[in-house]
C-alpha positions in Angstrom: 61.6 -180.2 81.5 59.9 -183.7 81.3 56.1 -184.2 81.7 55.0 -184.1 85.3 53.7 -187.6 84.7 57.2 -188.8 84.1 58.9 -187.2 87.1 60.1 -189.0 90.1 58.7 -188.1 93.5 61.8 -186.1 94.5 61.5 -184.2 91.2 57.8 -183.5 91.8 58.6 -182.3 95.4 61.3 -179.9 94.1 58.9 -178.6 91.3 56.1 -178.2 93.8 58.3 -176.1 96.1 59.2 -173.8 93.2 55.5 -173.5 92.0 54.3 -172.9 95.6 56.8 -170.0 96.0 55.6 -168.5 92.7 52.0 -168.8 93.8 52.7 -167.2 97.2 54.4 -164.3 95.5 51.4 -163.7 93.2 49.0 -164.0 96.2 51.0 -161.3 98.1 50.2 -158.8 95.3 46.6 -158.6 96.4 45.2 -158.5 92.8 41.6 -158.2 91.9 40.9 -159.8 88.5 37.8 -161.2 86.9 37.6 -163.6 84.0 34.3 -165.3 85.0 31.8 -164.0 82.4 31.9 -163.3 78.7 31.2 -159.6 79.0 32.4 -157.1 76.4 34.9 -154.6 77.7 34.5 -150.9 77.8 36.6 -150.6 74.7 34.2 -152.9 72.8 31.2 -151.0 73.9 32.7 -147.6 73.1 32.8 -148.4 69.3 28.9 -148.4 69.3 28.6 -145.0 71.0 27.6 -143.2 67.8 24.2 -145.0 67.9 22.9 -142.5 70.4 23.2 -139.7 67.8 21.1 -141.4 65.2 17.6 -141.1 66.7 16.2 -137.8 67.9 14.7 -134.5 67.0 17.2 -133.9 64.2 17.1 -137.4 62.7 13.5 -138.2 63.2 11.7 -141.1 64.8 10.2 -142.9 61.8 11.5 -146.0 60.2 11.5 -146.7 56.4 7.8 -147.9 56.7 6.9 -144.5 58.2 6.2 -146.1 61.6 6.6 -143.6 64.5 8.9 -145.6 66.7 7.9 -143.7 69.8 4.4 -145.2 69.7 2.8 -148.6 70.2 2.8 -151.3 67.6 5.3 -153.3 65.6 4.8 -156.6 67.4 7.5 -158.5 65.7 10.0 -155.7 65.1 11.1 -153.2 62.5 11.4 -154.4 58.9 14.9 -153.0 58.5 16.2 -155.3 61.3 14.2 -158.3 60.1 15.9 -157.9 56.7 19.3 -157.4 58.3 19.1 -160.5 60.6 17.6 -162.5 57.8 20.8 -161.9 55.8 23.0 -162.7 58.8 21.1 -166.0 59.6 20.5 -166.8 55.9 16.7 -166.9 56.3 13.7 -165.0 54.8 12.7 -161.8 56.5 9.3 -163.2 57.2 10.9 -165.9 59.4 12.4 -163.3 61.8 11.0 -161.9 65.0 13.0 -159.0 66.5 12.4 -158.3 70.2 14.0 -156.7 73.2 17.6 -156.8 74.3 17.8 -160.5 75.5 17.7 -163.6 73.4 18.0 -165.6 76.7 14.7 -164.0 77.7 13.2 -165.2 74.4 14.4 -168.7 75.1 13.0 -168.7 78.6 9.7 -167.3 77.3 9.4 -170.0 74.5 10.1 -172.8 77.1 7.5 -171.2 79.4 4.9 -171.1 76.5 5.7 -174.7 75.6 5.1 -175.7 79.2 1.6 -174.4 79.2 0.6 -174.7 75.6 3.1 -177.1 73.9 4.8 -176.7 70.6 2.3 -178.4 68.3 1.8 -181.2 70.8 0.7 -181.6 74.4 1.7 -179.0 77.0 5.0 -179.9 78.3 4.0 -179.7 81.9 1.7 -182.7 81.4 4.8 -184.9 80.8 5.9 -185.6 84.4 9.3 -187.1 83.5 10.2 -184.5 80.8 13.8 -184.4 79.7 16.0 -182.0 77.8 19.3 -182.8 76.0 22.3 -180.7 77.1 25.5 -180.9 75.1 28.4 -180.4 77.5 30.6 -178.6 78.2 27.9 -176.0 77.4 26.2 -172.8 78.4 25.2 -172.8 82.1 22.3 -170.4 81.6 20.7 -172.7 79.0 20.8 -175.6 81.5 19.4 -173.4 84.2 16.3 -172.5 82.2 15.3 -176.1 81.7 16.2 -177.1 85.3 14.0 -174.3 86.5 11.1 -175.7 84.6 11.6 -179.2 86.1 13.3 -181.0 83.2 15.7 -183.8 83.8 18.9 -182.6 82.1 20.6 -185.2 80.0 24.3 -184.7 79.4 25.4 -185.2 75.8 29.2 -185.5 75.3 30.7 -183.0 72.9 33.8 -183.4 70.7 35.5 -181.2 68.1 32.7 -181.8 65.7 29.8 -181.0 68.0 27.4 -183.1 70.1 27.7 -186.9 70.0 25.0 -187.5 67.5 24.8 -191.2 68.2 23.7 -190.2 71.7 21.3 -187.6 70.5 19.6 -189.9 68.0 19.3 -192.5 70.8 17.7 -190.1 73.2 15.2 -188.5 70.8 13.4 -191.9 70.5 12.1 -191.2 74.0 8.9 -189.2 73.8 9.6 -187.5 77.1 12.6 -185.7 75.5 11.3 -182.3 74.4 14.3 -180.6 73.0 18.1 -179.9 72.8 20.2 -176.9 73.5 22.8 -176.0 70.9 25.4 -173.2 70.5 26.5 -174.3 67.0 29.1 -171.7 66.1 32.1 -171.0 68.5 30.2 -173.0 71.1 30.2 -171.7 74.6 32.6 -172.6 76.1 34.7 -174.8 73.9 34.7 -172.6 70.8 34.1 -175.3 68.2 31.7 -175.0 65.3 29.4 -177.9 64.5 30.6 -180.0 61.5 28.4 -180.3 58.4 27.7 -183.9 59.3 26.5 -183.0 62.8 24.2 -180.3 61.3 22.8 -182.7 58.8 22.2 -185.4 61.3 20.6 -182.8 63.7 18.3 -181.7 60.9 17.3 -185.3 60.1 16.3 -186.2 63.6 13.0 -188.1 64.0 12.0 -187.3 67.6 9.3 -189.3 69.2 7.9 -186.2 70.9 5.7 -184.3 68.4 6.7 -180.8 69.8 10.4 -181.5 70.0 12.5 -178.5 69.2 16.2 -177.7 68.5 17.0 -174.5 70.5 19.7 -173.3 68.0 21.4 -170.4 69.9 23.5 -168.9 67.1 24.9 -166.3 69.5 28.3 -166.0 67.8 27.1 -166.2 64.2 29.2 -163.2 63.1 31.8 -163.1 65.9 35.0 -164.1 64.1 38.4 -163.3 65.6 40.2 -163.7 62.3 39.5 -162.9 58.6 39.0 -166.6 57.9 36.3 -167.7 60.4 34.5 -171.0 60.8 31.6 -171.8 58.4 28.4 -173.2 59.8 25.9 -175.1 57.6 22.4 -173.5 57.6 20.3 -175.6 60.0 17.0 -174.4 58.5 17.9 -175.3 54.9 19.0 -178.7 56.0 15.8 -179.2 58.1 13.7 -178.3 55.0 15.7 -180.9 52.9 15.1 -183.5 55.6 11.4 -182.8 55.8 11.7 -181.2 59.3 11.1 -177.4 58.7 9.6 -176.9 62.1 12.4 -178.6 64.1 14.7 -175.6 64.8 14.0 -172.4 66.7 16.9 -170.1 65.9 18.1 -167.3 68.2 20.7 -164.6 68.1 21.2 -161.0 69.4 23.3 -157.9 69.1 24.4 -158.2 72.7 28.1 -158.6 71.8 27.8 -156.5 68.7 26.5 -153.2 70.3 25.5 -153.2 74.0 24.7 -156.3 76.2 22.2 -154.3 78.2 20.6 -152.4 75.3 20.9 -154.6 72.2 18.2 -156.4 70.1 17.4 -160.1 70.2 16.0 -162.4 67.5 14.0 -165.5 67.4 13.5 -167.2 64.0 12.1 -170.3 62.5 9.7 -171.9 60.0 6.5 -170.0 58.9 4.6 -172.4 61.1 6.8 -171.6 64.2 6.7 -167.9 63.6 2.9 -167.9 63.2 2.6 -169.8 66.5 5.0 -167.5 68.4 3.4 -164.3 67.1 0.0 -165.6 68.0 1.1 -165.9 71.6 3.1 -162.7 71.6 -0.1 -160.6 70.9 -1.3 -161.5 74.4 1.9 -160.4 76.2 3.1 -157.2 74.5 2.1 -154.4 72.2 5.6 -154.2 70.8 9.3 -154.0 71.6 11.5 -151.0 72.2 11.4 -149.7 68.6 13.5 -146.6 69.3 16.4 -149.0 70.2 15.7 -151.0 67.1 15.7 -147.8 65.1 19.2 -147.0 66.4 20.4 -150.4 65.3 18.8 -150.1 61.9 20.4 -146.7 61.3 23.9 -147.7 62.4 23.8 -151.0 60.4 22.2 -150.4 57.0 23.4 -153.8 55.7 25.4 -156.9 56.6 28.6 -155.3 55.3 28.3 -152.6 57.9 27.9 -155.2 60.6 31.0 -157.1 59.3 33.1 -153.9 59.4 31.9 -153.2 62.9 32.8 -156.8 64.0 36.2 -156.4 62.6 36.8 -153.6 65.1 35.7 -155.9 67.9 38.1 -158.6 66.7 41.0 -156.1 66.7 40.2 -155.5 70.4 39.6 -159.1 71.4 42.5 -160.9 69.6 45.3 -159.6 71.8 43.2 -160.6 74.9 42.8 -164.2 73.6 46.5 -164.3 72.6 47.5 -163.2 76.1 45.7 -166.2 77.6 46.9 -168.7 74.9 50.5 -167.5 75.2 50.4 -168.1 78.9 48.8 -171.5 78.5 51.7 -172.5 76.1 53.9 -172.6 79.3 51.9 -175.7 80.3 52.7 -177.5 77.0 54.3 -180.8 77.5 53.6 -181.1 81.2 50.8 -183.6 80.7 48.4 -181.7 83.0 46.2 -179.5 80.8 44.7 -179.2 77.3 42.9 -176.1 75.9 41.0 -174.9 72.9 42.2 -172.3 70.3 39.0 -170.9 69.0 38.7 -168.8 65.8 35.9 -166.7 67.3 33.3 -166.4 70.1 34.1 -165.3 73.6 35.7 -168.2 75.5 38.6 -170.5 75.8 37.9 -174.0 77.3 40.6 -175.4 79.6 40.7 -179.0 80.8 43.0 -179.5 83.7 44.1 -182.8 85.3 41.0 -184.9 86.3 39.8 -184.0 89.8 41.6 -180.6 89.9 39.3 -178.0 88.4 37.6 -176.9 91.7 41.0 -176.7 93.3 42.4 -174.6 90.5 39.3 -172.3 90.9 39.9 -172.0 94.6 43.6 -171.3 94.2 42.9 -168.6 91.6 40.3 -167.0 93.9 42.7 -166.9 96.8 45.2 -165.1 94.6 42.6 -162.5 93.5 41.4 -164.0 90.2 37.7 -165.0 89.7 36.8 -167.7 87.3 33.4 -169.2 86.3 32.7 -171.8 88.9 34.2 -175.2 88.0 31.4 -177.5 86.8 29.2 -174.7 85.6 29.6 -175.9 82.0 27.8 -179.1 82.8 24.1 -179.8 83.8 23.5 -179.3 87.5 27.0 -177.8 87.8 28.4 -181.3 88.0 31.4 -182.0 85.8 31.9 -185.8 86.3 35.7 -185.4 85.7 36.1 -182.1 87.7 38.4 -180.9 85.0 36.8 -178.2 82.8 37.2 -174.5 83.3 35.7 -171.7 81.1 38.1 -168.8 80.5 36.5 -165.5 79.5 39.2 -163.0 78.4 36.9 -160.3 76.9 36.3 -157.9 79.8 39.7 -157.2 81.4 42.5 -155.2 79.8 45.4 -157.0 78.1 47.7 -156.1 81.1 45.1 -157.5 83.5 44.7 -160.7 81.5 48.5 -161.3 81.5 48.5 -161.1 85.3 45.4 -163.3 85.5 46.8 -165.9 83.1 50.0 -166.1 85.1 47.9 -166.9 88.2 45.8 -169.4 86.3 48.8 -171.3 85.0 50.5 -171.3 88.3 47.3 -172.6 89.9 47.0 -175.4 87.3 50.6 -176.5 88.1 50.0 -176.2 91.8 46.8 -178.4 91.8 48.3 -181.0 89.5 51.5 -181.4 91.7 49.4 -181.6 94.8 47.4 -184.4 93.3 50.4 -186.3 91.9 52.2 -186.1 95.3 49.1 -187.2 97.1 48.6 -190.2 94.7 
């Protein structure tokens, strides 16, 4: 079949009648499917169940330093986990702070602290026209944090190599620009990994704002779907080489390694940044949940144990990603959609015909399939082309994903044909 863009009007009308009939058949099935958020499925979480047998009366409550994890203390986390995450992030253990279950909470908290006390410069609230750089498509919850604190969100276009560094370098000359959000490996939602050139240029930035920080959310640092995953250059090492050791604040967590609601989160950075953050933490907490940290330390004695665990996750996730990608292949050659084929992470990014994303979302919802709201991957929820959709295949079963993907592809064709016939 030729591309929709090459069809005559009668051919488009005939194709639309066929697609509409397919859609109505799917809608009559009264399905209830959800691919809106990147949540691990029950099968992913089940492989961590043994953690609950590793701390208790028979196994003890003390870590390798002899700390009784039932009590107060341990402001910046257990040494075992600092060593583990230092290996994962290729840093020194003294650069690691291990906290509660949410890295997003750490990011919010760091922004809040910078608002009132700055990051080596003026408190950010004193800058009335403060701005934050937001590579897009990107992570909606990142954008929401800085919007909440009154920043103007600056959209930075993103391509297969990462953020447009010409744009980034231009914007950081403005002293009202306080930082940039980055998901550098298997980026949410487009699944790309920043190129070496992008990482080096990011590390060499010369921001006009003295407290400017790169919020480097390395959420998918170890989340490969295949044996040969993407390689990401070490941002901290590159920043040191460029004379900018304090520039990055690095985050990750075990949310999609063990349990999203009961994992451990990490914030890391230069010795100066860690000293600054720990100096503030002492006023807000006497320590994290060390029993939960102890569970993680005992189940993952080294990085190799984490990698073996993540290989089990990949075995579960790959068929789910394949189910979506196989369905999307039915759109190949029609000229109405493009999509990513990530080597890891949790998302597939789908770009439909310009002006059609919200319509596709609505059509899917009417047929019983929930997507992340169209536009959510852009600051203020405003996708200027109304074309990007984030697909999250991790939570449903493969059978459910196959049904959901059929609805999705039918909706993409339906919306495109509507537009072409209207135009």
